[in-house]
C-alpha positions in Angstrom: -116.3 53.9 6.5 -113.0 57.2 6.6 -113.4 56.8 10.6 -113.1 53.1 10.8 -109.8 52.8 8.3 -108.4 55.6 10.1 -109.1 53.3 13.4 -107.4 50.7 12.0 -104.3 52.3 10.8 -103.5 54.0 14.3 -104.3 50.7 15.7 -101.5 48.9 13.5 -99.2 52.3 14.3 -99.3 51.8 17.9 -98.2 48.2 17.3 -95.6 49.1 15.5 -94.3 52.6 17.4 -94.2 50.6 21.0 -90.9 48.3 19.8 -89.4 51.2 18.4 -89.9 53.4 21.9 -88.4 50.0 23.4 -85.5 49.9 21.3 -84.8 53.3 21.5 -84.7 53.5 25.0 -83.6 50.6 26.5 -83.0 51.8 29.9 -86.8 51.5 30.3 -88.1 48.4 32.7 -88.8 46.1 30.1 -87.2 42.8 29.9 -84.9 41.5 26.7 -87.8 38.8 26.4 -90.2 41.3 26.3 -88.8 43.6 23.9 -88.0 40.6 21.3 -91.6 39.8 21.7 -92.9 43.0 21.2 -90.5 43.3 17.7 -91.7 40.3 16.6 -95.2 41.0 16.9 -94.9 44.2 14.8 -93.4 42.2 12.2 -96.9 40.5 12.2 -98.4 43.1 12.2 -97.0 44.8 9.2 -97.6 41.4 7.8 -101.5 42.3 8.4 -101.4 46.3 7.3 -99.6 45.4 3.9 -102.6 42.6 3.2 -104.9 45.7 3.6 -107.9 43.7 3.6 -111.1 45.4 4.9 -113.8 42.6 5.9 -115.4 41.4 8.9 -112.6 38.9 9.8 -110.2 41.9 10.1 -111.9 44.2 11.7 -113.2 41.6 14.3 -109.5 41.0 15.1 -108.6 44.7 15.1 -111.4 45.5 17.2 -110.5 43.6 19.6 -106.8 44.6 19.7 -105.8 45.9 23.2 -102.1 47.1 22.1 -98.9 48.0 23.7 -96.6 45.8 25.7 -99.7 43.1 26.4 -100.6 43.2 22.6 -97.1 42.8 22.0 -96.3 39.8 23.9 -100.6 38.7 22.2 -98.8 39.5 19.0 -95.5 36.9 19.1 -97.6 34.2 21.0 -100.2 34.4 17.5 -96.8 34.6 15.5 -95.4 31.4 16.8 -99.0 29.8 16.4 -99.3 30.9 12.7 -96.1 29.6 11.4 -97.0 26.3 12.8 -101.0 26.2 11.1 -98.8 27.3 7.9 -96.7 24.0 7.7 -99.6 22.4 8.2 -102.5 23.5 6.1 -102.2 23.1 2.5 -104.2 25.3 0.3 -105.2 27.4 3.2 -103.9 31.2 2.9 -102.5 32.0 6.4 -102.5 35.6 7.1 -101.4 38.0 10.5 -103.1 40.8 11.1 -102.7 43.0 14.0 -103.2 40.3 17.9 -104.8 37.8 15.6 -104.6 35.1 12.7 -107.1 34.8 9.8 -107.4 31.2 8.4 -109.2 31.4 5.1 -110.0 28.3 2.9 -111.3 28.4 -0.5 -115.0 26.1 -0.1 -114.0 24.3 -3.1 -111.0 22.7 -0.9 -113.8 22.0 1.7 -116.9 21.1 0.0 -118.4 20.2 -3.2 -120.7 22.0 -5.0 -123.9 23.2 -3.0 -123.2 20.6 -0.3 -121.8 21.6 3.7 -120.5 17.5 4.1 -117.1 17.8 4.4 -114.3 16.3 2.1 -112.3 13.3 3.2 -109.2 15.7 2.1 -110.7 18.6 4.4 -111.0 16.6 7.3 -107.4 16.1 7.4 -106.6 19.5 7.4 -108.6 19.7 9.8 -107.0 17.4 11.9 -103.8 18.9 11.6 -105.3 22.1 12.5 -106.9 20.7 15.3 -103.5 19.7 16.8 -102.2 23.2 16.8 -105.4 24.6 18.1 -105.1 23.0 21.4 -101.5 23.1 21.8 -102.3 27.3 21.7 -105.0 26.4 23.3 -105.4 30.1 25.2 -107.8 31.5 22.0 -110.5 31.7 20.8 -112.0 30.9 17.2 -114.8 32.6 15.0 -115.7 30.6 12.3 -117.0 32.4 9.3 -118.8 31.0 6.3 -119.2 33.2 3.3 -120.9 32.6 -0.1 -121.0 34.2 -3.8 -124.1 35.6 -4.8 -125.4 33.0 -7.0 -129.1 32.1 -5.7 -131.4 33.8 -3.1 -130.1 35.8 0.1 -132.0 33.4 2.2 -130.2 30.5 0.8 -127.2 31.8 0.6 -127.3 32.4 4.5 -128.7 29.1 5.4 -125.5 27.6 3.6 -122.8 29.6 4.6 -124.3 28.9 8.1 -124.3 25.7 7.5 -121.0 25.4 6.3 -119.1 27.0 9.2 -121.1 25.0 11.6 -119.7 22.1 9.9 -116.1 23.1 10.7 -116.9 23.5 14.2 -118.8 20.7 14.4 -115.7 18.7 13.0 -113.5 20.6 15.2 -115.0 19.4 18.7 -114.5 15.5 17.1 -110.7 16.2 17.8 -111.2 17.9 20.7 -111.0 21.5 20.6 -113.4 22.9 23.1 -116.7 23.9 22.1 -116.9 27.1 23.9 -113.9 28.5 22.0 -115.3 27.6 18.8 -118.1 30.5 17.5 -119.7 29.6 13.8 -121.5 32.1 11.8 -122.5 32.5 8.5 -123.0 35.3 6.6 -123.5 34.1 3.0 -123.6 36.9 0.2 -122.8 40.1 2.7 -119.3 39.5 3.2 -117.3 39.6 -0.7 -113.6 39.9 -1.0 -114.4 40.7 -4.9 -116.8 41.9 -7.4 -119.1 38.7 -8.1 -118.4 40.2 -11.4 -116.6 37.2 -13.0 -116.0 33.6 -12.0 -112.6 34.5 -10.4 -114.3 36.9 -8.3 -116.9 34.5 -7.3 -114.6 31.5 -6.3 -112.7 34.6 -3.9 -115.7 34.8 -2.2 -117.1 31.4 -1.4 -114.8 30.5 1.4 -114.4 30.1 5.0 -112.5 32.1 7.3 -112.0 31.6 10.3 -110.3 34.0 12.8 -108.2 33.2 15.5 -107.8 36.2 18.9 -107.3 36.0 22.6 -109.4 34.5 25.0 -109.8 36.8 28.3 -106.9 34.7 30.4 -104.5 34.6 27.7 -104.7 39.3 27.5 -105.0 38.5 31.3 -102.0 37.0 31.3 -100.2 39.3 29.1 -101.1 42.3 30.9 -98.8 40.3 33.8 -96.4 39.8 31.5 -96.8 36.0 32.1 -97.7 34.3 29.1 -97.9 30.4 28.7 -95.0 28.7 27.1 -95.8 26.5 24.2 -93.0 24.2 22.8 
């Protein structure tokens, strides 16, 4: 765990320090546009660091980070996407972490108790999310379902899988390309809180979406040629 945390902070520091170096040495062969992108991405990385959430959603994003100039450009792309998602989704937490985004839904906003059928209001939220995902189409999205520890481990795992799949299936009906989506149920195995109180258990009943760069976006970023999104 100590090594993992050390690696995590190193990744964040690399993203933060690169733009500082570019500002300090303006004579380097880096365009003002690229420098601006890096500085903006550093702010997003800092937000992720401040959150300090040490769960699998964050680990997946930090593990996919590439750093350097390309990572900074990807971070800028994610900054813009995260801002649009925040405007579209009421009741969801949208966090910029490293070179990606974590969107967290309280499962009570998505489903009735002990159900994996999407509520009508949930469909409206996912409709708006789908519009942004299609606009920023050079990303991949992992849909993670979670439960608290009430009930058997087997039952919780199955319910979390069904809820993650329900979100994926609905996004596909809204024309988000299915190969970009990867649903996974984690049951009670990745809690945010202790499960000792009702408030803790409520935090653990959730669906998270982790948004990271596709292989194509990474290649474009390394060439300094990211798609323009208006």
